[in-house]
N, C-alpha and C positions, 0 to 999 in steps of 0.2 A: 504494500500500500504506500501511496505517496504521503509525504509530510505536508502539513499545512503550517503556514506562518502563524505565530500567535497574534491575537488582535492587539490593537494599540492599548486597549484597556488592560489586557493581560501584561503587556510590557510596562505600562505605568505602575501597575500593582507590584511588579517585580522590582522596579526602581524604588518604590516606596519601602519595600521589604529590605532592600539592600541598605537603605538609609535608616533603618529602625534603630540600630545601635547609636547612631548620631542623635536621633530624636530622644532616646532615653537619656543621653548625656546632657541634653539641654536643660536649662532651668525650667521648672514647672510652668512659669509664666510664658515661656517661649514655645512650649509644646503645642498649645492650640494654634499659635501662629504658623508653626510648621505644618500642622494638619490643614490649615486653611489654604496654604500654598498648593497642596496636592488637590484640594477641592477645586481650586481655580483651574488646575490642569485638567481635572475630570470634566469640568464644564465645557471644555473645548475638545473633548476626546473624539467627537465625530469628525471635526475638521482635521485634527491631527492624524487620525487614522487614514483619512483620504490621502494625506501627504505621503504616507508610507516611507518615512525618512529612515535612513540606516541607523541613526542614533535617536531613539525615541525621547531622550532627555531634551534635545533641542526644541522640538515642538512644545514640550511641557513648559520649558522656560519662557518661550514666546507667549504661551497661553497665560502664564502667571503675569507676564508683563502687560498683556492686554487687560486683564482684570484689574491690575493695579492702576493702569492708566484710566480706566473707567472710574475707579474710586477717586482718583485725583480730580477728574472732571467734575464728579459729584460734589466733592469738597469745595472746589473753586466756585461752583455755582451757588452752593449754600453760603459760602463766605460773601459773595457778591450780594446775595439777598439780605444777609445780616447787615452788611455795611450800608446798603441802601436804606434799610429800616432804621438804623441808628442815625443816619444823616437826616432822614425825614423827621425823626423825633427831635433831633437837635434844632432843625429849622422851626418846628412848631413851638419849642420851648423858648427860643430867642424872640419869636414874634416879629412883627414888622418893624423896620428901623424907625427910631424916634425922629420926628420931623421938627421937634422943638429944640432950639439950641440951648 
């Protein structure tokens, strides 16, 4: 019988297993962050699987970068909204300029 290539999801799972010792050595506060990175990679597994790259770690890293870029965009948008709200509040508090000298 012929052999079949493992799926990208299988390859990603194998990468995560190879990094398990590293994860265990991380501080507890960093372990959920480590897990989140692999979650980001799994979110793009369909696209990564279509790429069929020789090194499955590279599409995983790009997937992580994409998700972090999306998070940065969300944070920048939220920051702009907060800055606009603060500026509007400051304008209301200062009121119209005094016309009396």
